[in-house]
C-alpha positions in Angstrom: -35.5 9.3 19.4 -36.4 12.5 20.6 -36.1 15.5 18.5 -34.7 13.6 15.1 -36.3 14.5 12.0 -38.6 11.7 11.4 -41.1 12.2 8.0 -44.5 12.7 8.9 -46.6 9.2 8.2 -43.2 7.4 8.4 -43.2 3.7 10.1 -40.9 2.9 12.8 -39.1 0.3 11.0 -35.3 1.0 10.4 -35.0 -1.3 7.2 -31.2 0.2 6.5 -28.9 2.6 8.2 -26.5 4.4 6.0 -23.5 5.8 7.6 -20.8 8.7 6.5 -17.1 7.9 7.1 -15.5 10.9 7.9 -16.1 12.1 11.4 -18.8 9.5 11.7 -17.5 6.5 11.8 -13.7 7.5 11.3 -11.7 10.2 12.9 -11.8 13.3 11.3 -8.2 14.3 12.0 -7.1 10.5 10.7 -8.7 11.5 6.9 -6.9 15.1 6.5 -3.4 14.7 8.6 -2.8 11.1 7.4 -5.0 10.4 4.2 -4.9 13.3 2.7 -1.1 14.1 2.9 -0.5 10.6 2.0 -2.2 11.3 -1.3 -1.0 14.7 -1.7 2.6 13.7 -1.8 2.0 11.0 -4.3 -0.1 12.6 -7.1 2.9 13.6 -9.3 4.5 10.1 -9.0 1.4 8.0 -9.3 0.8 9.9 -12.9 4.5 9.3 -13.8 4.3 5.5 -12.9 1.3 5.1 -14.7 1.4 6.9 -18.0 0.4 5.3 -20.7 -1.5 2.6 -18.7 -4.8 2.1 -18.7 -5.4 3.3 -15.3 -3.4 6.2 -16.0 -5.3 7.3 -19.3 -8.7 6.6 -17.0 -7.2 9.4 -14.7 -6.8 11.9 -17.4 -10.7 10.7 -19.0 -12.2 11.4 -15.7 -10.3 15.1 -15.4 -11.8 16.0 -18.9 -15.2 14.8 -18.3 -15.3 16.5 -15.2 -13.6 20.0 -16.9 -15.0 19.5 -20.0 -11.9 19.7 -21.8 -9.1 17.4 -22.1 -5.8 17.9 -20.6 -2.2 16.8 -21.0 -0.6 14.7 -18.1 0.7 18.3 -16.4 -2.4 20.0 -16.9 -4.2 17.2 -15.5 -1.9 17.3 -12.5 -2.2 21.0 -12.0 -5.7 20.5 -11.2 -5.5 17.6 -9.6 -3.2 19.4 -7.0 -5.2 22.6 -7.0 -8.3 20.1 -6.2 -6.5 18.4 -3.2 -4.7 21.8 -1.6 -8.8 23.1 -1.8 -10.4 19.6 -0.6 -12.6 19.9 -3.3 -14.6 17.0 -3.7 -13.8 16.1 -7.6 -14.6 12.7 -8.4 -11.2 12.2 -10.2 -9.4 13.9 -7.2 -11.2 10.8 -5.5 -10.6 8.1 -8.0 -6.5 9.0 -7.8 -6.6 9.3 -4.2 -8.5 6.2 -3.7 -5.9 4.0 -6.1 -3.0 5.7 -3.9 -4.6 4.8 -0.3 -5.2 1.1 -2.0 -1.7 1.1 -2.7 -0.7 2.1 1.1 -3.2 0.0 2.4 -1.5 -3.2 0.7 2.0 -2.1 1.6 0.8 -1.9 5.9 1.6 1.9 5.5 -2.1 2.7 6.2 -4.9 1.9 8.4 -8.8 3.2 8.1 -9.4 4.5 11.4 -12.8 3.2 12.7 -14.3 4.0 15.9 -14.4 1.3 18.8 -18.6 1.6 18.8 -19.1 1.2 15.0 -18.2 -3.0 14.6 -20.4 -4.0 17.3 -23.0 -1.5 16.4 -22.9 -2.8 12.6 -22.9 -6.4 14.2 -26.0 -5.6 15.9 -27.7 -4.7 12.9 -26.8 -7.6 10.5 -28.0 -9.6 13.6 -31.4 -7.7 13.7 -31.8 -8.0 9.7 -31.0 -4.0 9.3 -29.1 -3.1 5.8 -25.8 -1.4 6.7 -24.5 0.9 3.8 -21.7 3.6 3.5 -22.3 7.1 1.4 -19.0 8.8 1.6 -17.6 11.8 -1.1 -14.5 9.3 -1.4 -14.6 6.4 -3.8 -16.1 3.0 -3.4 -12.7 1.4 -3.9 -11.6 3.7 -1.4 -14.3 2.8 1.2 -13.8 -0.6 1.0 -9.7 -0.4 1.7 -10.8 2.1 4.4 -13.3 -0.9 6.2 -11.0 -3.5 5.2 -8.0 -2.4 6.8 -8.7 -1.1 10.3 -7.5 -1.9 13.9 -10.5 -3.9 14.3 -9.8 -6.3 11.7 -11.7 -6.4 8.2 -15.0 -5.0 8.5 -16.4 -5.5 5.0 -18.3 -8.9 6.2 -20.3 -6.3 8.2 -21.4 -3.8 5.4 -23.8 -4.6 2.3 -22.9 -2.3 0.0 -21.2 1.5 -0.4 -22.3 4.6 -2.3 -20.1 7.5 -3.6 -20.4 10.4 -5.7 -20.0 8.8 -9.1 -22.5 5.8 -8.6 -25.1 8.5 -6.7 -23.9 12.2 -6.6 -23.3 14.9 -4.5 -24.0 14.4 -0.5 -25.7 17.4 -0.6 -28.5 16.5 -3.2 -32.0 15.7 -1.8 -32.0 13.6 -5.4 -28.9 11.6 -4.1 -31.0 10.3 -1.0 -33.6 9.2 -3.7 -31.5 7.5 -5.7 -29.8 5.6 -2.8 -33.5 4.8 -1.6 -34.7 3.5 -4.9 -31.6 1.5 -5.4 -32.2 -0.2 -1.8 -36.0 -0.8 -3.2 -36.8 0.7 0.3 -39.3 3.7 1.6 -37.3 6.8 2.8 -39.1 7.0 6.1 -37.5 3.4 6.8 -34.0 5.0 5.6 -31.5 6.2 8.6 -28.6 8.6 7.0 -26.0 8.9 10.2 -23.4 11.9 9.4 -21.7 15.1 10.8 -22.2 17.4 8.1 -25.4 19.0 8.3 -26.3 20.1 4.6 -25.8 16.2 4.1 -28.2 15.4 6.6 -30.9 18.5 5.1 -30.6 16.8 2.1 -31.3 13.4 3.7 -34.4 14.8 5.3 -35.3 16.8 2.4 -35.7 13.1 0.3 -37.6 11.9 3.3 -34.8 9.9 5.6 -34.5 9.8 9.0 -31.6 11.8 10.2 -29.0 11.7 12.5 -26.2 14.2 13.1 -22.8 12.8 14.8 -20.3 15.1 17.0 -17.1 13.0 18.2 -16.0 13.8 21.6 -12.5 15.3 19.6 -15.0 17.1 17.1 -15.3 20.8 18.7 -17.7 21.9 15.9 -21.6 23.0 16.7 -24.0 20.2 16.5 -26.3 20.3 13.5 -29.1 22.3 13.6 -32.5 20.4 13.3 -31.2 16.9 13.8 -30.7 15.0 17.0 -27.0 14.7 18.2 -25.1 11.7 19.7 -21.4 11.1 20.1 -21.7 7.6 19.3 -23.5 4.9 17.3 -24.7 3.4 20.0 -27.9 5.3 21.1 -28.6 4.5 17.4 -28.9 0.7 18.3 -32.4 0.8 20.3 -34.5 1.8 16.9 -37.0 -0.8 16.1 -35.3 -2.8 12.9 -37.3 -4.3 10.1 -40.2 -6.8 11.5 -40.4 -10.5 10.4 -42.6 -12.6 8.0 -45.2 -13.0 11.5 -44.9 -9.0 12.0 -42.7 -8.9 15.1 -39.6 -7.2 15.4 -36.1 -8.5 15.4 -35.0 -8.9 19.1 -33.0 -6.0 20.4 -30.4 -8.4 22.2 
């Protein structure tokens, strides 16, 4: 694709696509206007309802590990609320948000927003043998719930795996993308990262990945400098997929 960042010496094979969620495969406004407020107002009730349970203790341990010191429930709640209000990508908050959202999905109160071009793109890549993964700051559990409860049905069978801050590392850190490539057993140049955040795309490019930025029609932010920008996943489907045993690319159709 003209203008896309593709490392020198990299082949044209696309072994796997790694997708961001917020602003890329799903609506930025849905996350901020629906999911974040839903979790924010339930932080205190959730901790109170799970006081003394294994799940509640795990959240307190996660807050302690993240801050380097122990906190009682009130102290942990104050930090979680501060992080939520400032949209801090703190792993303990992401963990708790995921647990709260899971209850909302199970109760039928929440749906994961997915743009209509996403399911056919995932189906296309699956048919061609191209791996399909998600890398988000939201917990792996929250990612699964998002794609498992959409207006398009359960999309989890179309995905091969998930990465988050605790399994991989910060999204603006090139080492995170090196870790994903190593986990997938693929050369970085054969992997494509698709996101709406320039710092994340820059980090992936530094790690040797192919990168493409997404700006949905309802997203008024400027394009990410240095990266090809698309308005949907559809333009990405023309990229050559993996070769078969005979050295042929899988058919595009």
